[in-house]
C-alpha positions as CSV (number, residue, x, y, z in Angstrom):
1,M,-119.8,212.5,178.0
2,P,-123.1,214.4,178.5
3,Y,-126.2,212.7,177.2
4,Y,-130.0,213.0,177.4
5,R,-131.4,210.5,179.9
6,K,-134.2,208.2,178.6
7,C,-137.2,208.7,180.8
8,A,-140.8,207.3,180.9
9,G,-143.4,209.9,181.4
10,V,-146.8,208.7,182.6
11,I,-150.2,210.4,182.2
12,V,-152.8,208.4,184.1
13,F,-156.5,209.2,183.8
14,N,-159.5,208.0,185.6
15,R,-163.2,207.2,184.8
16,D,-163.9,211.0,184.9
17,K,-161.1,211.7,182.4
18,K,-159.1,213.6,185.0
19,V,-155.3,213.1,185.1
20,L,-153.1,212.4,188.1
21,V,-150.6,215.0,189.1
22,C,-148.3,214.7,192.1
23,A,-146.5,217.2,194.3
24,R,-142.8,216.5,194.6
25,V,-141.1,216.0,197.9
26,G,-138.4,218.6,198.5
27,K,-137.5,222.2,199.1
28,H,-139.7,223.6,196.4
29,D,-143.4,223.9,197.3
30,N,-146.0,223.5,194.6
31,Q,-143.8,221.5,192.2
32,W,-146.4,219.3,190.6
33,Q,-145.8,216.8,187.8
34,F,-146.9,213.6,186.2
35,P,-145.1,210.5,187.5
36,Q,-141.9,209.7,185.6
37,G,-138.7,207.8,185.8
38,G,-135.7,206.4,184.0
39,I,-136.0,203.7,181.4
40,M,-133.6,200.7,182.2
41,K,-131.5,199.0,179.5
42,K,-133.6,196.7,177.3
43,E,-136.8,198.0,178.9
44,E,-139.7,199.1,176.7
45,S,-141.0,202.6,177.5
46,A,-144.5,201.5,178.3
47,A,-143.2,198.8,180.7
48,A,-141.0,201.5,182.4
49,A,-144.1,203.8,182.7
50,V,-146.1,201.1,184.4
51,R,-143.1,200.2,186.7
52,E,-142.4,203.8,187.6
53,L,-146.1,204.5,188.3
54,Y,-146.2,201.6,190.7
55,E,-142.9,202.6,192.4
56,E,-144.0,206.2,192.9
57,T,-147.8,205.8,193.6
58,S,-148.5,202.1,194.3
59,I,-151.0,202.1,191.4
60,K,-151.3,198.7,189.7
61,S,-154.8,198.9,188.2
62,V,-153.9,200.4,184.8
63,K,-154.2,199.7,181.1
64,V,-151.8,201.2,178.6
65,I,-153.8,203.1,176.0
66,K,-151.1,204.8,173.9
67,T,-147.3,205.3,174.0
68,L,-145.3,207.8,172.0
69,T,-142.6,206.2,169.9
70,K,-140.6,209.5,169.6
71,P,-139.4,211.3,172.7
72,L,-140.1,214.9,173.7
73,R,-136.9,216.5,175.0
74,Y,-136.2,219.1,177.6
75,D,-133.0,220.5,179.0
76,F,-132.1,220.8,182.6
77,P,-131.4,224.4,183.9
78,G,-127.9,224.9,185.3
79,S,-128.9,224.3,188.9
80,V,-130.6,221.0,188.2
81,R,-127.7,219.9,185.9
82,R,-125.2,220.6,188.7
83,Q,-127.3,218.6,191.1
84,M,-127.4,215.7,188.7
85,L,-123.6,215.9,188.3
86,R,-123.2,215.6,192.1
87,R,-125.2,212.4,191.9
88,G,-122.8,211.1,189.1
89,I,-125.3,211.7,186.3
90,D,-123.9,213.7,183.3
91,S,-127.3,214.4,181.7
92,L,-128.1,217.5,179.8
93,G,-131.8,216.8,180.2
94,Q,-134.3,214.1,179.4
95,D,-135.8,212.4,176.4
96,M,-139.3,211.7,177.6
97,F,-141.1,208.7,176.2
98,W,-144.8,209.3,177.2
99,S,-147.5,206.7,177.9
100,L,-151.2,207.3,178.5
101,L,-152.6,204.9,181.0
102,Y,-156.2,204.3,182.1
103,F,-156.7,203.8,185.8
104,Y,-159.6,201.5,186.5
105,G,-159.0,201.0,190.2
106,D,-160.2,202.8,193.3
107,D,-158.5,205.9,194.7
108,S,-157.7,204.0,197.8
109,E,-155.0,202.2,195.8
110,I,-153.0,205.4,195.4
111,N,-150.3,205.7,198.0
112,V,-147.4,208.2,197.6
113,K,-145.9,207.3,201.0
114,T,-143.6,204.7,199.5
115,K,-140.2,203.4,200.9
116,Q,-138.5,206.3,199.1
117,P,-141.2,208.8,198.5
118,E,-140.9,211.2,195.6
119,F,-144.2,212.8,196.1
120,K,-146.0,214.3,199.1
121,A,-149.5,214.7,197.6
122,W,-151.6,213.9,194.6
123,E,-154.8,215.0,193.0
124,W,-157.0,214.5,189.9
125,I,-157.2,217.6,187.5
126,D,-158.3,218.4,184.0
127,I,-155.5,217.6,181.5
128,D,-155.4,221.2,180.3
129,E,-154.4,222.4,183.8
130,A,-151.2,220.3,183.9
131,P,-148.8,222.5,181.9
132,E,-149.7,225.5,184.2
133,R,-148.8,223.5,187.3
134,I,-145.5,222.2,186.2
135,I,-142.0,223.6,186.9
136,Y,-140.9,226.1,184.2
137,F,-138.3,224.1,182.4
138,K,-140.8,221.2,181.6
139,K,-143.7,223.4,180.5
140,D,-143.1,223.1,176.8
141,V,-142.9,219.3,176.9
142,Y,-146.1,219.2,179.0
143,R,-147.9,221.4,176.5
144,Q,-146.8,219.1,173.6
145,V,-147.8,215.9,175.3
146,V,-151.2,217.3,176.4
147,E,-151.8,218.3,172.8
148,L,-150.9,214.8,171.6
149,F,-152.9,212.9,174.2
150,K,-156.0,215.1,174.7
151,P,-157.8,213.9,171.6
152,V,-157.2,210.3,172.7
153,L,-158.4,211.0,176.2
154,D,-161.5,212.9,174.9
155,G,-162.4,210.0,172.6
156,F,-161.9,207.3,175.2
157,T,-164.9,205.3,176.3
158,C,-164.8,203.8,179.8
């Protein structure tokens, strides 16, 4: 039966209040996004965010600042849904549980060339730029999460 996959979305920011975006590996150039990944059974969304961030970027030096308790949902377009079905995942889209994490480490810690790389590049940008850089079917969720986290980010003191 189709469902919405529970997913942890991660917005990481640095001392300059820039956020980390990563370019996906794959056939589509310029597909940037925040790190994200599935939430395992009995796993808290913030713990999943920290785990996924490490798996995708090797980043460990983070502190959880805020986590949303209600998900922001998006639907997969038909082509992505079919791709998921081929992988045995009957998901209509994703329920994104977002966390805002402060990165207090050095950029040398960031490594997207992991065992199973999901990203080919990364960079720090202003949070307002993120929705414009994301693939079309996630834009609305990105706009919502930026609106929710921007005041927290602006008010954060390093």
